[in-house]
C-alpha positions as CSV (number, residue, x, y, z in Angstrom):
1,X,-5.8,-5.5,-22.1
2,X,-7.8,-7.9,-24.3
3,X,-10.2,-6.3,-26.8
4,X,-13.2,-8.0,-25.1
5,X,-12.4,-5.9,-22.1
6,X,-12.9,-2.6,-23.8
7,X,-14.1,-0.6,-20.8
8,X,-15.3,2.9,-21.0
9,X,-13.8,5.0,-18.1
10,X,-15.1,8.3,-19.4
11,X,-17.8,8.4,-16.7
12,X,-15.7,7.0,-13.9
13,X,-15.9,8.8,-10.5
14,X,-13.5,9.2,-7.6
15,X,-13.7,6.5,-5.0
16,X,-16.4,7.8,-2.6
17,X,-15.0,5.7,0.3
18,X,-11.4,7.0,0.0
19,X,-11.8,9.8,2.6
20,X,-13.5,7.4,5.0
21,X,-10.7,4.9,4.7
22,X,-8.1,7.6,5.4
23,X,-9.9,8.6,8.6
24,X,-10.1,5.0,9.8
25,X,-6.3,4.9,10.2
26,X,-5.8,1.8,8.1
27,X,-4.6,3.8,5.1
28,X,-1.0,4.4,4.4
29,X,0.0,6.4,1.3
30,X,3.2,5.3,-0.4
31,X,5.5,7.8,-2.2
32,X,5.4,7.5,-6.0
33,X,8.9,6.0,-6.2
34,X,7.9,3.2,-3.8
35,X,4.6,2.7,-5.7
36,X,6.7,1.9,-8.8
37,X,8.4,-1.0,-7.0
38,X,5.4,-2.8,-5.5
39,X,2.4,-4.1,-7.5
40,X,0.1,-4.6,-4.6
41,X,-0.2,-4.5,-0.8
42,X,0.9,-8.2,-0.5
43,X,4.3,-7.3,-1.9
44,X,4.6,-4.3,0.4
45,X,3.7,-6.4,3.4
46,X,6.2,-9.2,2.4
47,X,9.0,-6.6,2.0
48,X,8.2,-5.1,5.4
49,X,8.1,-8.5,7.1
50,X,11.5,-9.3,5.6
51,X,12.9,-6.0,6.8
52,X,11.5,-6.7,10.3
53,X,13.1,-10.1,10.4
54,X,16.6,-8.8,9.7
55,X,16.5,-6.2,12.4
56,X,18.2,-7.3,15.6
57,X,15.5,-8.1,18.2
58,X,16.8,-5.4,20.6
59,X,16.0,-2.8,17.9
60,X,12.3,-3.9,17.5
61,X,11.4,-1.7,20.5
62,X,12.6,1.3,18.6
63,X,10.2,0.5,15.7
64,X,7.3,0.0,18.1
65,X,7.9,3.3,19.9
66,X,8.4,5.3,16.8
């Protein structure tokens, strides 16, 4: 990080909205080994879309019913 961005995180607090987001059902927690591979949600979504596109169409129902 550049010197002009010398941020003080000593007084930082946990995200107060984290629990609310979990309860809304839009939150998916990735395992640490998966987190190391992807930098952001866009990369995760792109990988999942690629995976879905290579699955034969008759197996898509299996994914939707899981």
